[in-house]
C-alpha positions, 0 to 999 in steps of 0.5 A: 456462636459464629464460626469465626469466634473462638471458644474460651478454651481455645482462647486460653490455649492461644494465650499459653502458646504465645508464651511458649518459645518456638521450637527450631522446627517452627522457626525453620518452617516460618523462615521457609514460609517467608522465603516461599512468599518472597519467591511467589512474589518474584515469580508473579512479577516475572510472570507479569513482566513475561506477559508484558514482553509477550504483548509487546512482541505480539504488537510489534509483530502485528505492526511489522505485518501491517507495514509489510501489507502496506509495502505490498499494497504500495508495490501493487499500486505502482504496478497498476499505475505503470500498467495503466500508464502503458495502456494510456500511452498505447491508446495515445499512440494508436490515436496519433497513428489514426490521426496521421493516417487520416491527415495523410489521406487528406493531404493526398486528396488535396495533392491530387486536387492541386495536381488536377488544378495544375493540369487544367491550369496548364491546359488553359494556359497552353490553349491561351498561348496558342490562341494569342500566338494566332491572332484571328485564326490566321495562319502564320506566314 
């Protein structure tokens, strides 16, 4: 005999019990058990709904944090680009100043050379005029 089999006496007793009407207490207990099962089902549904809502809130919080990180990263990138732009502008200004100074020095040198050439040209012209005015080195009367 296995554990899930009923003996002949037990089977006879079950047949007798099936024919006996339920007492008020038994009816009330069966009704309460049925209500308890319904309530357990509702509780399980509400718990599942709560878990789902909690997961949705957690997911949206994670997405919010991700987007805040992206916003912060974007702002940091803009700051870096601004700083780099300012550095580049500073370097270009310094290079332009250097080129202007070099160009200015060259211009001054050229101007000095031109002035020297003008002086020598003037000196030569004056000498040539003086020579032309006195032909053959004769004194003027």
